[in-house]
N, C-alpha and C positions, 0 to 999 in steps of 0.2 A: 666721510660721514662727519668727522669732527669739524672740518671746514664748513660744511653745509649747515651744521647745527648752530654755527655762530650767527647765521643769517635767518634761520627759521625758528619760529616760536614753537612751544609745545603744542599749542592749538593747531598750528599748521601741520606739524608732524602727525597730530591726531587725525586730521581730515585726510591726509595722504594715506594713513593706515586704513581709514574708512573706505577709501576708493579701492585699495588693494584687496581688502577683505570682501567687499561687495562683488568684485569680479570673480574671485575664487569661489565664494559661497554660491554665487549665481550659476556657476558652471559645473560644480562637482556632481550634480545630479544627472548630467548628460549621459554618462556611461550606463546609467541604470536603464535607459530606454533603447540601448543599442539592440539591433536585431538578434545578434548572437546571444546576448544575455537573456532576452525574452524567450528565444527558442529553447535555450537550455533550462528554462524554468528555475533560475537560481533562487534559492530560498532567501527571503529578506534577512533572516538572522545570519546566514552565511555571507551575504553581501556586506552586511554591517561588520562582520568579523574581519573581512579584508580591509575595510576602511580603518578599523581600529588598529590593525597590525601596522599599516603604513603611517598612521598618526603616531604610533609608538616609535617606529624606526626613525622617522624624520624629526621627532621632538628632541632627540639627543644632539641635533646640530646646534642648538642654543648653547650647549656646553663648550663650544669652541670659543665663546666670549663671556661665559658665566660659569660660576661654580655650581656643582651639583647640590640641589636642595630638594628635599622631599617633605611635603606636608600632607597629612591625611585628608585635608580638604579636597585634594585631587580626586579621592574616591567619591566624595559627595558630588562633585561635578560629573563624574562618570555615571553615577546613578541617575542624574538628570539627562545626560547626553545619549547614552547607549540606547535605552528604550525609545527615546524620542527619534533617534536616527533610524532605528528599525521601522518606526512609523513613517519616516521619510521615504524609505524604499517602497513601502506598501502604497502610500498615497500617490507618489509619482507614477507608479506602475498602473494604478487603477483610474486616476482622474487626470493624469497628464502633468508634465513638468510645470507649465505656466500656472495652471490653476492651483496645484498643490503648494508651490512655493509662495504664491500670492497669499494663500490662507495662513500657512504656518509662520512665514516670515513676519506678517503683519501682527499676528497674535504675540509673537516673540517680542515685538516692539512694545506692545501694551504691557506685557508681564515685566520685562526688564525695566521699562520706564517706571512702573509702579514700585518696584524694589528700590530704585534709586531715589525717587521722589518721596515716598511715604515711609519706607523703612530706614534707609540711610540718611534721610533728611537732606539730600543734596539741594542746595538753594535754587529756587525757581523764580522766574520773573513774575509769573501769574498763574495761580491755580485754575481760574476760569478758562484762560486760554489753553492751558494744558488739557483740561477736560474737553475743550473744543477740538483740539488736535486728536484726541482719542476717538471722538465721535466721527470726525472726518475719516479717520483711518478705518473704522468699522464699516462705514459706508462704502469705502473703496474695496474692502475685503468682500462685502456682500456682492458687489458688482462683478468682481473677478470670479466669485464662486458660481454665479448663475450664468455667466457669459457662455459657458459650454452648452447650456440647455436652451439657449435662445436662437431663433432664426435657423433651425435645423432644415437642411434641404429635404425636399419631398422624397419619400421612400419609393424605390422602383417597385414595379409589380412583382409580387412574390413568385418564386419559381420552386418547383419541387426539388427535393434532394439538395438543399443548400449545404455548402461545405461546412464542416466543423471548424470553429475557431477557438481561440483560447478563452474560456469563460472567466477565468480569474484575472487575466491580464487586460483583456480588452472589453469584455462583456457586450460584444456585438455592436459597439459604438462605431458607426462608419467613419467618424472623424479620426479614430485611432487605428482601426483595422486596416484601412486602405494602405497604410504605410508598411504593413507587414502581411502581405496577402497569402503567404504560404505557411503560416504557423501550424504546427502539428496539433493534434488533439491533446489536451492536457486536463489535469484535474484541479479542483479548487485548492485553496490554502490548506495546509496540513495533510493534504492527500495527493500530492503531485505524483507519487510513485505507486499508487495503489491501482493495480490493473482491474480490480473487481468493482471499483466505484462506478455507479450507473451514470449515464449521461444526464446532467441536470436540466438539459433542455430537450424535451421529448417531442415537441410538435412545432409546426410552423407558426402558430399563433404566439407561442412563447417567444420565438425568435423575433417576431415583429414587435412585440411588446417591449422586449429588452432593448430594441433600437430606439424606442420613442419615450419610454418612461424610466425614471431612475430605478436601478435595481439595487439589490442588497449589496452587490459589490461596489457600486458607485457610492452608496451611503457609507459603506465601510471605508472607502477611500477618503471621503470627506471627514469621517470621524477620526481616521488616522492622522490627517493633516491638522485637525483641531487639537488632538492630543499632543502632537508634536509641538505645536505652538505654546500650549498652556504648560506642559511639563518641561519642554526644552528651553523655555524662556528664562529659566533660572540657572543655566549652565555656567555663567560667569559670576554668579553671586558669591560662591565660595572664595573666589579670588579676593573679594573685599574682606572676608572673614580671616583669610590667611595672614593678613597684616604683616607683622615683623618676620614671619617665616620666610617671606620672599622679599628680600631687600630691594631689588630693582623691579620686581613684578613679573618679568618675562620668564624667570626661573620656574614659575608656576606651570608652564606648559609641559614640563617633564612630569610633575606630579599629576597633572591632568591626564597625560597619556598613560602613565602607570596605573592610576586609579581606574581609568576607562577600560584598560585591558583586564584588570581584575573583575570588574563588573561584567564585561563582555563574555569572559570565559565562564563565569558563573551562570549567566543567562543561557549560553550555548549548551552547557551540560544539562541544566534543568529542562530546557526546551527539547533536547534530544531524548532525554529520559521519558518525557511526556509523550513524544511521538511514538517511541518504541513500546512502552509499557502501558500506556493509557489508550492510545489510538491504534496500536498495532501496526504502525508503518515503519519503514526503514529509517535509519539515521540519515539526515539530509546530506546530500552529496556536496563535496567541496567544489566541484566543477573547476578544478585547478587550471585546466587547459583553456577554458573559456574566460575565467575570471582573472587570470594573471595580469593582463594589461588593463581592463576596465577597473579592477580593484585597485591597482596601483594609481591610476589617474584619479579616480574618485577620492581615494584616501589622501593622496598628496595634495590635491586641490583643497580638500577640506582642511588639512593640516596647515596649509599656507593661509587660508582664510582665518583659521583660529589664531595663528601667529599674529596676523595683522589686527585681529579684533581685540586681542589682549592689549596691544599698544593703544588702540582706540579708546578702550576703557581706562587705561592708565592716564592718558592725556586729556580725555574729554569727560570722564566719569561714566557711571553705570546708566544714569538717566538719559544721557545724550549719546555716548559712544556706542554702546551695544545696539540701541534702537537704530542708529544711523547705518550700521553695517548691514542691516536687513534690507537696504535698498537693492541688495543682490536679487531680490524677487523680480525686479525689472529685467535684469540680465537673464534670469531663468525663464521668465515669460517670453522673452524674445527668442531664446533657444527653442522653446515649445512651439512658437508660432511659425518662425521662418525655417527651422531645421526639421522639426518633426511634424509640421503641418497639423497641429492639434486643433486649431480653430480656423474658421473660414469666414469670409465676407463680413457681415455685420457683427459676427461674434468677435472678430478682431477689434472692430471699432469699440464695442462695449468694453472689451478687456482693456484697451488702451486708455479709454476715459476713466475706467475704474482704477487702473494702475496709477494714472496721474493723480487721481483723487487721494489714493492711499499715500502716494509719495508726498503730496501736499500736506497731509496730516503728519507725516514723519518730519518734514522740513519745519513745520510749526513747532512740533515737540522739540526739535533740535535747537530752536531759538529760545527755549524757555530756561536754559541754564544761565545763571547769573555769572 
């Protein structure tokens, strides 16, 4: 490392960190869509708890070459990250990996860029060109968001006694269901273990409508992705406020992990209390047997992405570094298209064009730092 650092500038290290972070951030959502996790109906808050646990465990690896430092700003980052990450699980489950990551990653770009440019006053080459980059980015986001609703294949003739599918996870969307043909009957969010909940789809007409029109679950999925982008876009901002509390910057990752664990535990307790005493449902299952491996993979990949993203912000700044790591949305989209088969035909073409457009906006923004 010392020998290489002699030849590489901080900017070069920053872009290498961007590449590592993008790969990890673009792949951590893959375990959310595994068949075992979907069939187990793992609660989004529980899935996030596994992620937070592994983020906490792996964060202490930085102490092998740094002293332990804790700053309360890590709790502030946790307040931003944990709720946004719960929304990540919901949005990926409901609208797919490629669509969800395209929406929330691009919005994170806009939010983090705004912090760096307008609050921290990081020097920019051109405000008009920066605004153009945001506009191009929004156009790309819109295209990725609607790609799933365009060029849908013709529906087959309806048959009586259609098999039940998972209304919360797939909402009768043939692009999602066909990859998981034997999912058992389940219940919507907050009610997955209530045996008395009535079937929300009572007739064939409702089933056909749900395959052709956006449902409340699809809208909920898009809303979760938007919330993730707007709320989670500030997750690295407290690093800038920490200042002298973290001499080299990377020590912040431990404060982030501890703060996120405090926030996650608080949310889990409140959420479980609401389930039991307000809605009358059971405490959400930990699904330990199912979640041991997916939780480890998702949490570790996210932790690695976070590790690299901190170096990207330290070397490139908030306005350039953190927006640039969101190019992971391209990696996530490719997982969704080629592994989970979430889009088909012209839908893929529309998504590709839109992703390239959003990426172009990000590249333009990245060039605005003086």
